[in-house]
N, C-alpha and C positions, 0 to 999 in steps of 0.2 A: 629056704634062704639062710645064709650063714652070716655070722658076725665075727669079724676079726679085729685085732688090735695090735698096735705097735707104737713106739714113742721115740722121740729124739732123732728124727730124720736129719736134722742139721743140714739141710740143703743150702747150697750156695752157688746155684747155676747163674745167678746174675750179680754175684759179688765175689770178692777175692778172699774167701774164708774156707779154704779146702780142709776137709776133715781127714784126708788121706795122709796127713802128716803124722797122724796118730797110729800106733800099732793096731793092726787088725782092720783098718778102714780102707785099705787099698781097693780101688774099683768098687766102692760100696754102692754108688748110684746104680750102676748096671746090675750089680748083684741084687739090690733091692727090687729093681724092675723085673728081673727074671723070676725071682721068688714070688713076687706079687702076682704076676700074670699067670704063673703056674697053678695058683690055688684060688684066687679070688674071681668070682663070676660077676657079670655085669649087674646083676640084681642084688649082690651081696653088699654088706656094710663094713667099712673099716673105720675104727676110731683111732685117730692119731693123737696120742696123749702128750702134746706139747713139744716145744723146741722144733718147730716145723721148718723154719727158714731163718737164715742169718740176715736177711734183708732188714734194713732199718726203717722201711716204709712199705706200704702195700705195693706201690709201683716197683720198688727195688726187689720185692719178693715175687714179682709176676712170673718170671721164668720158672721159679720153684713151684708156684701154684699150677702153671701150665703142665709141668711134668707130672704132678699129682693128678691133674685132670685127665691126662692121657692114660692113666691106669684104670683098670676095671673097678666097678663098684661105686657106691655112694660113700663119701668121706666126711666124717665129722671131726672137726678140729678143736682141741683144747689149747688153752694158753700155757706156754712154758716160760721159764725165767729168761730165756734168750729170744723170745718172740717180740722183738722191739717194734715190729710192724703192726702189732695188735692195737686196735682202736675200738670204737663202739660197734656193737652188733649191727646196727643200722648201716654204718659206713662200710663195714666189711661185706655184708650181704649185698649192698649196692654195688660195691667194687666187683664182686664175683659175677653178679648179674650182668653188669655193663660189659664185661669182658668174656662173656660166654662160658664162665666156669660153673657149669650147671650141676656138677657132682660134688661141689664143695659147700659145706654147711658148718655152722658154729654150734658147739655144745658149751653153753655158758648161760646160767640162770634159766635153764630149760631142761627138758629130757627128750629122748627120742623113743617113741613108742614103736615096738616091734612085736606085733601080736600081743601075747600076754607077758612080754618082757619090757622093761624100761631101762634105757641106757642113761645114766646120770653122771655128773662130774663137774669138776672145777680144777683150777690150778693147784690148790693146796699151798702149804707153807710148812717150814720146819725151822727150828731155832739154830741155824747154822752159824750165825754170828753172835747170837746172844744179845742182840740189841733190844732196848725197851720198845721200839716201834714194832718189833716182831709180834707182840701180843695183839696189837690192833689189826695187823694183817691176818693173823690166824683167825681172829674173831670174824673178820669180813669174809674170809674164805669159807669158814664154817657156815656162815649164813647163806652164802651162795650154794653150798652143797645142800643145805636144808631146803632152799627154794627148789633146787633140782629134784630132790627126793619127794617133796610134797607134790610136785607136778606129776609124779609117776602114779599117784593114787595107790591102789591095792595091788598093782602089778609086781611081779618079781623084779627086784632092782639090782642092776650090776653097776658098780661105781668105777669110774676112771679118774685118776689124778695124775698130775705131773710129778709133784713132790711125793716122796714116800711119807706116809703119816707116822711110820715107825722106822727109825734107822739107828742101829747100835743103841746108845743110851738116850737118844733124842726121840721125842714124840710130840705130835700135835694132839693134845688131849681133847680139845674141843671138836676136832674133825673126827676123831675116833668115837667120841660120845654120840655125835650125830649118826654115824653109820650104825652103831650099836642100837640106838633107839629105833632106827628104821629097819632093823633086822637084815642088814646087808650081808649077804653070804659070800660075795666075791668082789675083790678090788684089784684093779690092774694099775700100775704106776710106772713112771720112768725116772729120768734125771740122773740115775747112778750109772757111772761108766768105769771102765778100766778095772784097776785093782780094788776099787771100792765095792764092786759087785759081790765079792765074796762075803761082805758083811750085810748084804741086803736081805730083807725078809722074804722068803719064798715058802710060805706055809701059813699055819693058822695062828690068829691072835684075836682074842675076844670074839670068838665064834665067826670070824671072817677069814676067808682064804685070800692071801695076798700073793701077787706075782709081779716080779720086775719084768718089764717088756721094752726096755731101752734097746735100740738097734743092735748094739754090739753084744748085748746079753742074749738076744734071740737069733743072732747070726743074720740080721737083715731080712728076716722072714716073718711076715705077719702071723700072729698067733691066733688060732681058732678059739673063739670064746663060747659060742652057742649057735644052735640052729633054731629057726622058728618058722611057723606056718602063718602067714598073714591071714587074718580073718576075712579080709576082702581085698580087692585090688586097691593099692594105694594106702594100705594100713600102716606103712612106715611113715611116721609124721612126727613133727616137733610138737611138744606140749609145753606151755608156760603156765606157771601158777596163776590161777585166777583170783 
């Protein structure tokens, strides 16, 4: 079984927020579909690291969720800064269940166990605006990442974030410290687009390998992360810190 990742789908199938007004995004929905179907199997996992839908509510995002549901694999969604539809895990999971979206799951204050691997993550944050409240948000996101990593136990941990923890001269020290303390070797993130991508970290920092996986960075093609052998049938499962 394989694990893939991609970020920033920015779907707007139920809203009027087309991304093809931006250079390089022409026909991106169909391109994403073709790439996804070509490599992802029905038993594989895809982590979508935030900015999933432009919908302002779960109902407004339904067509986007249905599009994702139609694609192969089990999908784990993180929160991005434009995911205004995001609410509590209970409400989101209930919405997915009621509408038959059986392949959609939330990665938030939990981890996903895949054999001897654990997929961990949260939205993250960075001091883009330099506001005092940023410190509280970073502290909260660092705690969420801590909870996710603790849920993983002794398994090898792979982290997914929406925001980059390091970008040019900015960094989220608390989030980096949590990953360093838990010996995280790999981190995938999104959020950065267009010309800003040339400044994104794609390489090693504090013993962790970082990679930008926003849609336009990876040409709308899910990135292979790892393969694993489930120890037993149904070994892919969510874990929450007890």
